[in-house]
C-alpha positions as CSV (number, residue, x, y, z in Angstrom):
1,M,0.3,102.6,-10.6
2,P,1.9,100.2,-13.1
3,S,5.7,99.8,-12.6
4,F,8.5,102.2,-12.5
5,P,10.0,102.0,-15.8
6,F,13.2,103.5,-15.0
7,S,16.6,102.6,-13.7
8,H,19.5,104.3,-11.9
9,S,22.8,103.6,-10.8
10,F,21.9,103.9,-7.2
11,R,19.0,102.9,-5.1
12,M,16.8,106.4,-4.9
13,G,14.0,107.3,-2.6
14,V,11.3,109.8,-3.1
15,T,12.4,112.9,-1.4
16,G,9.3,115.2,-2.5
17,Y,6.3,115.1,-4.6
18,A,3.8,117.3,-5.7
19,V,-0.2,116.7,-6.9
20,G,-1.7,119.0,-9.5
21,F,-3.8,119.0,-13.3
22,G,-3.9,115.4,-12.9
23,V,0.0,114.5,-12.2
24,I,1.8,113.3,-9.1
25,L,5.2,114.8,-9.5
26,Y,7.9,113.1,-7.6
27,T,11.5,114.2,-6.6
28,L,14.0,111.3,-6.1
29,S,17.4,111.1,-4.7
30,D,20.1,109.2,-3.4
31,L,22.8,109.2,-0.6
32,H,25.7,110.7,-3.3
33,R,23.4,113.7,-4.5
34,N,22.3,112.5,-7.4
35,F,18.5,113.2,-8.1
36,D,15.8,113.0,-10.6
37,V,12.3,113.8,-11.4
38,L,9.0,112.1,-12.4
39,A,5.9,112.6,-13.4
40,F,3.1,110.5,-13.5
41,H,-0.1,111.0,-15.1
42,V,-2.7,109.7,-13.3
43,G,-5.4,109.8,-16.1
44,R,-3.0,108.4,-18.9
45,K,-1.4,106.0,-16.1
46,N,2.2,106.4,-17.4
47,W,5.6,107.8,-16.6
48,K,7.6,110.4,-17.5
49,R,11.0,111.6,-17.0
50,V,11.0,115.3,-16.5
51,E,13.5,117.6,-18.0
52,I,15.1,119.8,-15.4
53,G,18.6,121.7,-16.9
54,T,20.2,123.3,-14.1
55,C,17.0,123.3,-12.1
56,T,17.5,122.7,-8.5
57,P,15.1,120.2,-7.1
58,F,12.5,120.2,-4.1
59,R,11.9,118.3,-1.2
60,G,8.5,117.8,0.8
61,R,5.8,118.3,0.1
62,A,5.2,121.2,-2.8
63,V,2.2,123.2,-2.7
64,I,0.8,124.1,-6.6
65,M,-0.7,127.6,-6.7
66,G,-1.8,128.5,-10.0
67,K,0.9,128.3,-12.2
68,T,3.3,128.0,-9.4
69,I,5.1,125.7,-7.3
70,Y,6.4,126.4,-4.0
71,A,8.8,123.8,-2.0
72,L,11.8,123.4,-0.3
73,H,15.0,123.6,-1.4
74,M,16.7,119.9,-1.8
75,F,19.7,120.8,0.1
76,Q,19.0,123.7,2.1
77,V,17.4,124.2,5.4
78,G,15.0,127.1,5.6
79,A,15.1,127.8,2.2
80,I,12.2,128.1,-0.2
81,I,12.2,128.3,-3.9
82,A,9.5,128.9,-6.8
83,Y,9.2,126.7,-9.6
84,S,6.7,126.7,-13.1
85,L,5.7,123.1,-14.5
86,E,5.8,123.5,-18.5
87,I,3.8,121.0,-19.5
88,K,3.5,120.4,-24.0
89,E,2.3,117.8,-26.2
90,D,4.7,116.3,-28.4
91,D,3.9,115.3,-32.3
92,E,3.1,112.0,-31.1
93,G,0.1,113.1,-28.6
94,G,2.3,112.7,-25.8
95,I,3.4,115.0,-22.9
96,E,6.5,116.7,-22.2
97,Y,7.2,117.9,-18.7
98,S,9.9,120.7,-17.8
99,L,10.4,121.9,-14.4
100,V,11.9,125.6,-14.2
101,Q,13.5,127.4,-11.4
102,L,11.8,130.8,-11.1
103,S,13.6,132.1,-7.8
104,E,14.6,131.3,-4.4
105,L,12.2,133.3,-2.4
106,N,13.5,136.0,0.2
107,G,12.0,137.4,3.6
108,L,11.7,134.1,5.9
109,D,13.0,135.5,9.2
110,I,12.9,132.2,11.7
111,A,13.1,132.8,15.8
112,D,16.4,131.6,17.0
113,P,15.6,128.8,19.5
114,P,17.5,129.5,23.1
115,S,20.4,127.1,22.3
116,Q,21.5,126.2,18.7
117,F,21.1,123.6,16.9
118,D,24.3,121.4,16.3
119,G,23.0,118.4,14.9
120,L,20.9,117.0,12.2
121,V,18.1,119.9,11.4
122,T,15.2,118.9,9.5
123,D,11.9,121.5,8.6
124,Y,9.1,121.2,6.8
125,L,6.3,123.5,4.8
126,V,2.7,123.6,5.1
127,H,-0.1,125.1,3.5
128,V,-3.0,126.7,5.8
129,G,-5.1,128.4,3.0
130,N,-4.7,131.2,0.3
131,Q,-1.5,132.6,0.5
132,D,-0.5,131.7,3.5
133,F,2.2,129.2,5.1
134,V,3.6,128.1,8.0
135,H,7.5,126.9,8.2
136,F,8.3,124.4,11.2
137,K,12.2,123.9,12.2
138,T,13.8,121.6,14.6
139,G,17.1,120.1,15.1
140,T,19.2,118.5,17.9
141,N,21.4,119.8,20.5
142,E,23.6,117.8,22.5
143,E,23.9,119.8,25.7
144,C,20.1,120.2,26.3
145,D,18.3,116.4,26.4
146,K,15.6,117.3,28.4
147,V,13.5,119.2,25.0
148,Q,14.0,119.9,21.7
149,D,12.8,123.1,20.2
150,L,10.7,123.8,17.5
151,C,11.0,126.8,15.8
152,I,7.3,127.9,14.2
153,T,6.9,130.7,11.6
154,R,3.9,132.0,9.7
155,F,4.6,133.6,6.2
156,Q,2.9,135.0,3.4
157,I,4.1,135.0,-0.2
158,V,3.6,138.2,-2.1
159,Q,3.9,139.0,-5.8
160,E,5.6,142.2,-7.3
161,G,5.2,141.7,-11.1
162,R,7.3,139.1,-11.5
163,R,8.9,138.3,-8.5
164,H,8.1,136.0,-5.6
165,M,8.9,137.4,-1.9
166,I,7.8,136.2,1.5
167,E,6.5,138.6,3.8
168,T,7.1,136.6,7.7
169,L,4.1,137.7,10.1
170,H,5.3,135.5,13.1
171,S,7.7,133.2,14.2
172,T,8.0,131.6,17.5
173,V,10.2,128.8,19.1
174,L,8.0,125.8,21.1
175,P,10.0,123.4,23.7
176,V,9.0,120.2,23.3
177,K,9.9,117.5,26.2
178,I,11.5,114.4,24.9
179,D,11.5,112.6,28.0
180,V,10.9,109.2,26.0
181,C,13.3,109.5,23.1
182,N,16.2,111.4,22.7
183,W,15.4,113.7,19.4
184,F,12.4,114.0,16.7
185,T,12.9,114.5,12.9
186,L,9.9,116.6,10.9
187,T,8.7,114.2,8.0
188,L,5.1,115.6,7.7
189,G,3.2,118.0,8.0
190,F,-1.0,118.5,7.6
191,T,-3.8,120.9,8.3
192,P,-6.8,118.8,9.4
193,K,-9.4,122.0,8.9
194,C,-8.0,123.7,5.9
195,G,-9.6,122.4,3.0
196,D,-7.1,121.1,0.4
197,Y,-6.4,122.7,-3.0
198,E,-5.0,121.2,-5.7
199,P,-4.9,122.6,-9.2
200,E,-7.5,120.5,-11.3
201,E,-6.4,119.4,-15.1
202,G,-7.8,121.4,-17.6
203,K,-8.7,124.4,-15.7
204,S,-7.1,127.9,-15.9
205,A,-5.3,129.7,-12.8
206,A,-7.5,132.2,-13.1
207,S,-10.4,130.2,-12.7
208,M,-9.3,128.2,-9.7
209,K,-11.1,128.7,-6.5
210,Q,-8.6,128.4,-3.2
211,P,-10.4,127.4,-0.1
212,K,-11.6,129.9,2.5
213,Q,-9.6,130.9,5.5
214,E,-12.3,129.4,8.1
215,D,-12.8,126.6,10.5
216,D,-15.8,124.6,8.8
217,T,-13.6,124.8,5.3
218,S,-14.1,121.0,3.9
219,L,-12.8,119.2,0.8
220,D,-13.8,120.9,-2.6
221,E,-16.6,118.3,-3.1
222,N,-16.1,119.1,-7.3
223,S,-12.5,118.3,-7.6
224,L,-11.9,115.5,-10.5
225,M,-11.4,112.3,-9.7
226,H,-7.9,112.2,-11.2
227,E,-6.6,114.5,-8.4
228,E,-8.4,112.2,-5.7
229,E,-6.6,109.3,-7.1
230,A,-3.3,110.9,-7.1
231,K,-3.9,112.2,-3.3
232,H,-4.4,108.2,-2.2
233,E,-1.3,107.0,-4.4
234,V,0.4,109.5,-2.2
235,A,-1.1,108.5,1.2
236,L,-0.6,104.8,0.8
237,M,3.5,105.8,-0.3
238,H,3.6,107.7,3.0
239,H,1.9,105.1,5.1
240,E,3.7,101.9,3.7
241,K,6.9,104.2,4.3
242,A,5.8,105.1,7.6
243,N,5.0,101.6,8.7
244,Q,8.6,100.1,7.5
245,K,10.6,102.7,9.2
246,K,8.5,103.9,12.1
247,P,10.0,102.3,15.9
248,K,7.5,100.5,18.0
249,N,7.0,103.4,20.5
250,A,6.5,106.5,17.6
251,S,2.9,106.3,17.8
252,G,2.7,106.5,21.5
253,I,4.9,109.8,21.8
254,I,2.9,111.3,18.9
255,K,-0.1,110.7,21.1
256,N,1.3,112.1,24.3
257,K,2.3,115.3,22.4
258,R,-1.2,115.9,21.2
259,K,-2.4,115.7,24.6
260,R,0.0,118.2,26.2
261,K,-2.4,121.4,27.2
262,S,-0.2,123.9,24.9
263,G,-2.7,122.8,21.8
264,W,-1.6,119.4,20.7
265,T,-5.4,118.1,20.5
266,E,-5.7,117.3,16.7
267,G,-2.2,118.8,15.8
268,L,-0.2,122.3,16.9
269,H,-2.4,125.4,17.5
270,V,-0.2,127.9,15.2
271,T,-3.6,130.4,15.0
272,K,-7.0,130.5,17.0
273,K,-8.5,129.2,13.3
274,K,-5.8,126.5,12.4
275,K,-4.6,123.6,13.5
276,V,-1.0,122.6,11.9
277,G,-0.5,118.8,12.7
278,L,3.1,117.3,12.7
279,Q,4.6,113.7,12.2
280,V,7.9,112.8,13.8
281,D,10.3,110.4,13.8
282,C,12.0,109.4,17.1
283,N,15.0,107.6,17.1
284,V,16.4,106.1,20.2
285,S,20.7,106.1,20.5
286,T,22.3,103.5,22.5
């Protein structure tokens, strides 16, 4: 990946990304709530700034389905937004990108934990195939230092004409023991048994095949090399970030949680057919 060509007044970090159509889309933000959206074209090896206008940027991993991008709201927990990415070629043969906010999706009904979160609250969105998603939410509670509640909500995104809506299928609360650290935050979600679906550059939305919801779903072997390179770049970015910030005992905590009889073998069981894994950041207060 070539060097980053843009500069900002304050130091920015990557808060969200999307992979599709031969492009890695990054959202950046700083502590002053300034943000920027950039696109890296894997084939051309060049960076371009994305026009966003009054659009609210996203965070976490965004999911591209057809011509629509679904992702978490940058500043609101539990809010999911639908976007579209407009791609145009300029007079000089370059590519221009515009991120357009379509709508904020209504209908996500998250189960309430026994004790309300009173501190830091984090969430993450995981795509488990077709129109199905799982939303995870957790937070801190000073009155409870034995367990931390994890809200797990499975839902589908449905469309009525141009409207995008959420149909909540199931929501539950899982108490997670925190006997090693005081609390954890959600930083990454994955689906080991679900084939990864990213749109390919040059293909229409109608011709794209989404993964089947079966136990033996595998990666699409016909996906373009550009898409594999893009995923590799993102994986390296997260690996380097984790090595810099992860406490010494974080890996042990994750390992212990996955050995729990409640389903942490390869990840958290959400249904009988899917396993959704979580990466957590553990922070010990002194």
